[in-house]
FIPADO-109714 format. One record per residue (C-alpha): x, y, z; residue in one letter. Coordinates in steps of 0.001 Angstrom, whole numbers, plus 500000, padded with zeros to 6 digits. Layout:
N
      px      py      pz  res
       X       Y       Z    A
...
END
This chain:
214
      px      py      pz  res
  500000  500000  500000    M
  503022  502300  499994    S
  502150  503028  496363    S
  499100  504894  497631    H
  501024  506806  500303    Y
  504608  507913  499683    P
  503727  510184  502610    H
  503121  513638  501193    P
  502214  516478  503539    L
  499022  516832  501535    I
  497125  513568  500996    A
  497241  512380  497401    R
  493461  512114  497453    E
  493360  515916  497613    G
  495844  516807  494893    W
  493242  517153  492092    P
  490949  519294  494291    F
  493789  521533  495464    L
  495193  521947  491949    T
  491783  522852  490533    L
  490919  525323  493303    S
  494266  527122  493005    I
  494072  527246  489208    M
  490574  528742  489301    V
  491519  531334  491938    A
  494790  532270  490224    A
  493187  532378  486785    G
  490364  534720  487801    L
  492294  537025  490161    T
  493759  539216  487343    P
  490243  539833  486026    F
  488155  540239  489173    I
  490738  541423  491708    G
  489555  541364  495323    W
  486337  539606  494275    W
  488474  536486  493933    S
  489029  536364  497709    M
  486273  533732  498288    P
  488015  531507  495735    L
  491284  531722  497669    W
  489418  530947  500894    I
  488013  527831  499230    I
  491513  526847  498117    A
  492771  527353  501687    L
  489957  525163  503034    F
  490848  522414  500553    V
  494491  522679  501627    L
  493686  522276  505318    Q
  491172  519491  504720    F
  493608  517289  502829    F
  496626  517866  505061    R
  498241  514591  506096    D
  501009  515171  508658    P
  503447  512496  509758    A
  502668  510959  513166    R
  504833  509312  515812    E
  503728  505805  516785    V
  503634  505243  520580    P
  506076  502592  521792    A
  503506  500896  524061    Q
  503164  497410  522556    A
  499617  496663  523768    N
  498172  500027  522758    A
  495251  500357  520344    V
  495758  503627  518482    L
  493157  506019  517203    S
  492469  505396  513498    P
  491383  509000  512933    A
  491526  512558  514212    D
  488365  513821  515864    G
  486208  513506  518961    R
  485135  510411  520882    I
  481354  509916  520593    V
  480985  506313  521795    V
  482702  504167  524428    V
  480457  501244  525254    E
  479859  497517  525253    K
  478203  496569  521960    A
  477882  493795  519396    V
  480405  493786  516584    D
  477966  493370  513643    P
  480705  491987  511391    Y
  481754  489179  513743    R
  478459  488768  515640    N
  480155  488896  519018    Q
  480200  491259  521982    E
  482919  493861  521929    A
  484125  497151  523317    L
  483095  499795  520797    K
  484937  503120  520528    I
  483861  505647  517888    S
  485699  508705  516578    V
  483709  511455  514840    F
  485582  513615  512323    M
  484369  517070  511336    N
  485439  518912  508186    V
  488375  520539  509989    F
  489995  517274  511082    N
  492638  515304  509185    V
  490721  512611  507282    H
  493488  510129  506585    S
  492653  506816  508297    N
  495340  504680  509941    R
  495443  501161  511310    S
  494964  501029  515102    P
  496948  497778  515556    V
  499380  495408  513868    D
  497860  492403  512162    G
  496640  490692  509012    Q
  493464  491685  507213    V
  491012  488783  507165    E
  488249  490485  505217    K
  487092  493877  503911    V
  483321  494440  503783    E
  481692  497367  501987    Y
  478039  498241  502632    H
  476060  500913  500793    S
  473665  502980  502881    G
  472400  506390  503938    S
  474289  509575  504730    F
  473007  510463  508195    L
  474940  512666  510604    N
  477918  510442  511460    A
  477739  511496  515121    A
  474455  509593  515530    L
  474595  506030  516896    S
  472404  504633  514111    K
  474958  505798  511536    A
  477018  502697  512450    S
  474405  500420  510882    L
  472541  502647  508419    E
  475205  504761  506705    N
  477499  503811  503859    E
  480454  502068  505490    R
  483538  499956  504934    N
  484738  497472  507551    A
  488222  495996  507904    V
  488328  492760  509903    L
  491852  492191  511166    L
  493479  489528  513307    K
  496563  490278  515377    M
  499507  487869  515615    A
  498200  486434  518894    D
  494759  485828  517380    G
  493069  488916  518833    T
  490281  490111  516500    P
  489943  493837  515831    V
  487382  495456  513521    T
  487529  499056  512359    F
  484855  500644  510215    V
  484938  503759  508033    Q
  481502  505381  508024    I
  480338  508111  505639    A
  478688  511171  507172    G
  476127  513815  506305    L
  478278  515406  503605    V
  480834  512624  503080    A
  480278  510874  499778    R
  483497  508973  499231    R
  485110  506248  501343    I
  488522  505106  500141    L
  490057  501897  501512    C
  493314  500483  500169    Y
  493478  497429  502453    A
  492438  494031  501134    K
  492240  490496  502500    A
  495705  489114  503192    G
  497403  492480  503671    D
  499594  492975  506729    A
  498975  496327  508440    L
  501162  498002  511017    T
  500037  500453  513680    R
  499758  503947  512265    G
  499885  502771  508643    Q
  497573  504678  506328    R
  494955  502403  504860    Y
  492221  504792  503682    G
  490600  508195  503523    F
  487070  509621  503882    I
  486144  512901  502248    R
  484250  515678  504064    F
  483077  514641  507536    G
  482754  511086  508784    S
  483349  508549  511553    R
  485400  505467  512385    V
  484160  502720  514743    D
  486620  500358  516427    V
  485478  497030  517915    Y
  487815  495409  520444    L
  487655  492368  522758    P
  485709  493006  525979    L
  488947  492564  527924    T
  490350  495765  526353    A
  490671  498694  528760    K
  489507  502048  527325    P
  491856  504996  527746    C
  489452  507644  526393    V
  486023  508978  527315    A
  483140  510531  525390    I
  484006  514078  524388    G
  487783  513564  524300    D
  489657  514938  521297    K
  491977  512389  519700    V
  494666  512320  517039    S
  495211  509477  514601    A
  498135  507237  515632    T
  499221  509521  518496    C
  496260  508874  520855    T
  495884  505526  522635    V
  492210  504499  522545    L
  492595  501382  524690    A
  495055  498765  525877    T
  494870  495019  525275    L
  495761  492366  527862    D
END
């Protein structure tokens, strides 16, 4: 998957949008002067939305890392709908000002990738987990621990990108996908996992420890 991410400061998914917005703003500025200011503001928004900074991976071996930047909206016991078993569910909601590059929370091998079409409800709502368009990665760690993480489209998000496929080996903090314009990521962990975050906490992809595994 390194072919998708040579690690630019601006995510490759945003290059066409950034190029187009700058070309439009620069092309019209000589003709409309200060009236082009909204176009430059749009270009600046596109730049900040698609930023993709490098992140340091915590050394803690049993740490489950946040797969996304955003705010914690769920920490609860739930049923992992992709494995049909009880799990600890932790959900991260991303608004349009967060980094939207998604990263693997643990090391392991991808067992399956499941895409489901659906609605585009506000991703902060609980029912978005089951009703919205979503893409689930089912991964198994080296010791057999199952971990599921799910990209969920939001109210304005219309594009989920996932580069992981069955058989791939992911490492903690590795980029595996991207969601455009507001979204959510659910993480399902074994019930023995100990949460390290609470509802309302702000988290950063890779840098923040969501939970620890025994």
